[in-house]
N, C-alpha and C positions, 0 to 999 in steps of 0.2 A: 369724596373719597373716604376711606375708612378712618385715616388719621384725622381727617377733619370733624368727623361724627365722634370720635372719641374724645377729642379735645373739647368740643362743644358740650358733650355730656359732662365731663369732669368739671368744667367751668361752671355750667348751669346748677350742678349739684353741690358745688363747694360750700355755699351758705348753709346748707342742710347737713353738712359733714360727709358728703358722699366723696369716695376715694376708691381707688382700685384695690382689688383683692386677688388673691391667688388660689392656688389648688389647697393650700393649707387651711385657708378659711372655709372652702368647700368641705374639706374632710372633717374639720372640727364641728362644723354645723350638721353634717349628715350624721356623724357619729353620735352626737348628743341626741338626735332624733331616733337613732337606731336604724337609719337607712342603708341599704346594702348598695355597693358599687360593683358594677359588673367588671370583671378583670381582677378584682381584688377579692371580695367576698363571695362572688358567684363566678365560677370559670367552667371550663370544659371538663375539669377534674372533679366536679361535684354536682349535685342535682338541685333543682328548685325545692324538692322535698327536704333535703338536707340543710338548705338555707332557710328553712321555715316559710318558704313561699308557697305551701300547699294550698292556702286559701286563694291563690290566683291560678292554681295549676288545675284546670277543669278536666278531670279524667273521664268524666261522662260525655264529653264532646266526641263526635265523629273521629275517625282515625287521624292522627297527626304524627310528625317525626318525633320518635322517642317515647310514644305513648305505651307501648308494650313494656319497655323497660321500667317506666315509672310505675305501672300498675303492678308489676312484680316487686319492685322495690317497696311499694306501699304495703303489699302483702306480707313480705318477709322482713320488713324492717330496714330502717336506714343504718348505716354503719357509723355514721359521724353526724354531728349536730353543731350549726353555727350559733354561738352564744355571744352575748354582750358581756363585757367585764369592765371592772375598773380595778387599778392597781391598789394594793394593800400600803404600798410605800410610795414615796415621791419617785417619780420616773417617767420615761417616755416609751411606751411599748412600740416597737417598731414591727413593720411587716417582715415576717420570716422568723421572729423569734420562736424559739421552742417553748410550748407550754408543757408543763409536767403535773401529774397528779401523784401525790406522796412519793416525790422524787423520781417518778418514772415518766419518760416521754409519753405525751398524751395528744399532742397536737401542735398547731402553728398559728401564730397570730397572722390574720389576713389583713387587717387595718388597724391603726392606733395613732393616737395624738394625745396632747394635753389638752383637756376641756377648759376653755377660758371661763365657763359658766360654773363648773365644779371644782376648779383648780386642781384636778387630779387627772393621772393618766387613765385613758379609757380606750377600748377598742373591741375588736371582734376576733373570734378564733373558732376554728373547727376543733371539736373535741369527740373522741371515740365515744359513741352512746353508752357502752357498758361502763365507761369511767364516769361519765356525766351522771348516771344513775348512783354511783357510789358517792359523788361529791354532793349531789342534790340530797340524799338521804340525811346528811350531816348538817344541812343548813337548819337554822331555827326560823328564819323569816325570808321573805323574798329578796332582801338585800344584805343578809348576813354573808360574812366571808365563808367561801367554801374551802376545799383543800387543794386548790389549783395554785400553781406558781409559774411564773414567767422568769426566763433566764434573767438575771439582775434584779428582779423584783417580784414580789408576791402577787398574785392576782386573786381578785374576788370575782367569781364568775356566776352569773345568774342565767339560767336557761330562758329562752323566749317563753313569754306566757302563751298558753294555748288559748284559742279564741274564747273558750268559755271561762278563762281565769280572770280574777280580778287583781292578781299580783301586778304591781307596778314594775316596769323595767327601770333598773338604777340609773340608766344613762339617758332616759327620755322622760321619766316621771309620768309616763302614761301606760296604759294597757295594751297599746298597739304592738310593741315589740319590733325588733329589727326588721326593716322593710315593710312594715305595715303601719298605715296612718293611725293616729291616736283616736 
């Protein structure tokens, strides 16, 4: 039965330091890698293009549910963009926190945690694309602080690298970006 298997695995792995982990561990690991979680970072309220998943959204395939809307969106431009960020100050970014650009509401945190590897608050948030252009224009490098702030703490947001970009994501240290393997 399941309990027997569970206990046997824990006992067998104990000499190697194996122990149970929970959803918090999954979240910190996936956020450090920039991986998207359906239900948090990708929902029915946004699109794969807004989430930076255009690289796996094959619009040249035969008709599929939602294709026409995605083609139109690609032609007209996305309204928001999922970005990875790390806090400027010590803090814990929480799902649903408001994100502001120059004091004005600009988006919402979709996922956040404190990274054990970075010892900083990290997360993902959707930001209106016209505001991201404003914040990005004022960056001096791929990981320099932008002008984004989160309720209770400042946020340093870095847009996802495009496939041709050599910029590293601050949360993963790779050029893969959220949802994309390094």
